Each structure stands twice: as structure tokens, then as C-alpha cells.
C-alpha positions as CSV (number, residue, x, y, z in Angstrom):
1,M,0.0,0.0,0.0
2,Q,1.3,3.4,-1.0
3,K,1.7,6.0,1.8
4,P,-0.6,9.0,1.6
5,I,0.7,12.2,0.1
6,R,1.8,14.6,2.8
7,V,1.3,18.3,2.1
8,L,2.4,21.3,4.2
9,V,0.1,24.3,3.8
10,A,1.6,27.6,4.8
11,K,1.0,31.3,5.1
12,V,4.2,33.3,4.9
13,G,4.8,36.8,6.1
14,L,2.3,39.3,7.5
15,D,-0.6,38.3,5.4
16,G,-3.4,37.5,7.9
17,H,-6.0,36.2,5.5
18,D,-6.1,32.4,5.9
19,R,-9.5,31.4,4.8
20,G,-8.3,30.2,1.4
21,A,-5.4,28.2,2.9
22,K,-7.9,26.5,5.3
23,V,-10.2,25.7,2.4
24,I,-7.3,24.2,0.4
25,A,-6.2,22.2,3.4
26,A,-9.7,20.8,3.9
27,A,-10.0,20.0,0.2
28,L,-6.7,18.2,0.1
29,R,-7.7,16.2,3.2
30,D,-10.9,15.3,1.5
31,A,-8.8,14.1,-1.5
32,G,-7.0,11.6,0.8
33,M,-3.9,13.6,1.6
34,E,-2.3,14.2,5.0
35,V,-2.2,18.0,5.6
36,I,-0.1,20.0,8.0
37,Y,-1.2,23.6,8.3
38,T,1.5,25.8,9.8
39,G,-0.8,28.7,10.7
40,L,-0.2,32.4,10.1
41,R,3.0,34.6,9.9
42,Q,5.5,31.9,9.1
43,T,9.0,32.7,7.8
44,P,10.4,30.8,4.8
45,E,12.9,29.2,7.1
46,M,10.1,28.0,9.4
47,V,8.2,26.6,6.4
48,V,11.1,24.7,5.0
49,N,12.2,23.4,8.5
50,A,8.6,22.2,9.2
51,A,8.5,20.5,5.7
52,M,11.7,18.7,6.5
53,Q,10.5,17.6,9.9
54,E,7.2,16.4,8.6
55,D,8.8,14.6,5.6
56,V,6.2,16.2,3.2
57,D,5.8,15.5,-0.5
58,A,4.6,19.1,-1.2
59,I,4.5,22.6,0.2
60,G,1.6,24.8,-0.7
61,V,1.9,28.5,0.1
62,S,-1.0,30.9,0.1
63,I,0.0,34.5,-0.7
64,L,-2.4,37.4,-0.9
65,S,0.0,40.1,0.3
66,G,1.9,40.7,-3.0
67,A,5.1,39.3,-1.5
68,H,5.2,36.3,-3.9
69,N,8.4,37.6,-5.7
70,T,10.2,37.6,-2.4
71,V,8.7,34.5,-0.6
72,F,8.9,31.9,-3.4
73,P,12.5,32.6,-4.4
74,K,13.6,32.4,-0.8
75,L,11.7,29.1,-0.4
76,I,13.3,27.7,-3.5
77,T,16.8,28.8,-2.3
78,L,16.3,27.2,1.1
79,M,14.9,24.0,-0.5
80,K,17.9,23.7,-2.8
81,E,20.3,24.3,0.1
82,R,18.6,21.4,1.9
83,E,18.5,19.2,-1.2
84,M,14.7,19.0,-1.1
85,N,14.6,18.3,-4.9
86,D,11.8,15.7,-4.5
87,V,9.4,18.1,-2.8
88,L,6.9,20.1,-4.8
89,L,6.6,23.9,-4.1
90,T,3.3,25.2,-5.2
91,G,0.8,27.8,-4.1
92,G,-1.7,30.3,-5.0
93,G,-3.2,33.7,-4.3
94,I,-3.1,37.0,-6.0
95,I,-0.1,36.4,-8.3
96,P,-0.1,38.2,-11.7
97,E,0.4,35.8,-14.7
98,E,3.8,37.4,-15.6
99,D,5.1,36.9,-12.1
100,A,3.8,33.4,-12.0
101,Q,5.6,32.5,-15.2
102,K,8.9,33.9,-13.8
103,L,8.5,31.9,-10.5
104,M,7.7,28.7,-12.4
105,E,10.9,29.2,-14.5
106,M,12.8,29.4,-11.2
107,G,11.4,26.0,-10.1
108,V,8.1,26.8,-8.4
109,G,5.3,24.4,-9.5
110,Q,2.0,25.5,-10.8
111,L,0.5,28.6,-9.1
112,F,-3.3,28.8,-8.7
113,Q,-5.5,31.9,-8.8
114,P,-8.5,32.4,-6.4
115,G,-11.5,30.5,-7.6
116,T,-9.6,27.5,-8.9
117,D,-11.5,24.3,-8.5
118,T,-9.9,22.6,-5.5
119,R,-10.1,19.2,-7.3
120,N,-7.7,20.6,-9.9
121,I,-5.2,21.5,-7.2
122,A,-5.5,18.1,-5.6
123,E,-5.1,16.3,-9.0
124,Y,-2.0,18.5,-9.8
125,I,-0.3,17.5,-6.5
126,K,-1.2,13.8,-6.9
127,T,0.1,13.8,-10.5
128,W,3.3,15.6,-9.6
129,V,4.1,13.4,-6.6
130,S,3.3,10.1,-8.4
131,T,5.5,11.2,-11.3
132,H,8.4,12.2,-9.0
133,R,8.0,9.2,-6.7
134,A,8.3,6.8,-9.7
135,H,12.0,7.6,-10.0
136,L,12.6,6.9,-6.3
137,K,11.3,3.3,-6.5
């Protein structure tokens, strides 16, 4: 039996709006994943450390504050430093398409806009993890 996908859902920085993150966390749980929600006002270091401690398959970051061009590059850098090459970094929020493209070129996974069907997010994570787990077998 395959172990369930483990996802860490995080809110980084001073953004205090966590309703979307909680909705995503619940939807991923409903899709059969184990979800760890870090709560508000996390630093990138706290998120990456928690992801390592929890041995997650994916990190999902919710950003509504406009800090995406600071937060995601910092997370990518920390993940590379810790050789977390087999962990998906994805997220969503208010992220302009041009910025999303640049972040994805840096190594961030798909970024989702508000209103995205949560089933699409769960399916994306499942597909990414199963594809990347295949090489580990």
C-alpha cells in the first residue's frame, strides 16, 4: 500500500488572510492527503524546516499580500540548500500571470488563482508526486 501524500500548507509573512489556505487544506484532506497547516505569519525558514521535519511531499503556500516575488525565491533557495529536490513547491493567491511564469521558471510548481477548483489543485499535486515518486522506487 502506498503511503498517503503529505502536504504542508503555509501562510508566509504578515498576510493574515487564511480562509483560502484553510479551504485548500480541507479539500486536500478530502482528497485523501495528510495535511499539516502551519498557521499564520511563518517565515520561509520556518516553512522549510517544518516541511523537512514532517517529511512532506509538497509545500503549498498561500499568498495574498503581494510578497510572492520575495517569498517563493527564498523558499526555492532554502529547499535547494537542503537538497529537497523531490518536494513540490506550489501555491496560490493574488499572483499576476507574468510573475507566476517567472516563478515557475525558477522552479516553483503551478500557481493557482483564487477561484480555482480545489479538485484541480489536488489532482495536480497527486500527479506531480506520483511522477516524481516513480524515479525513487
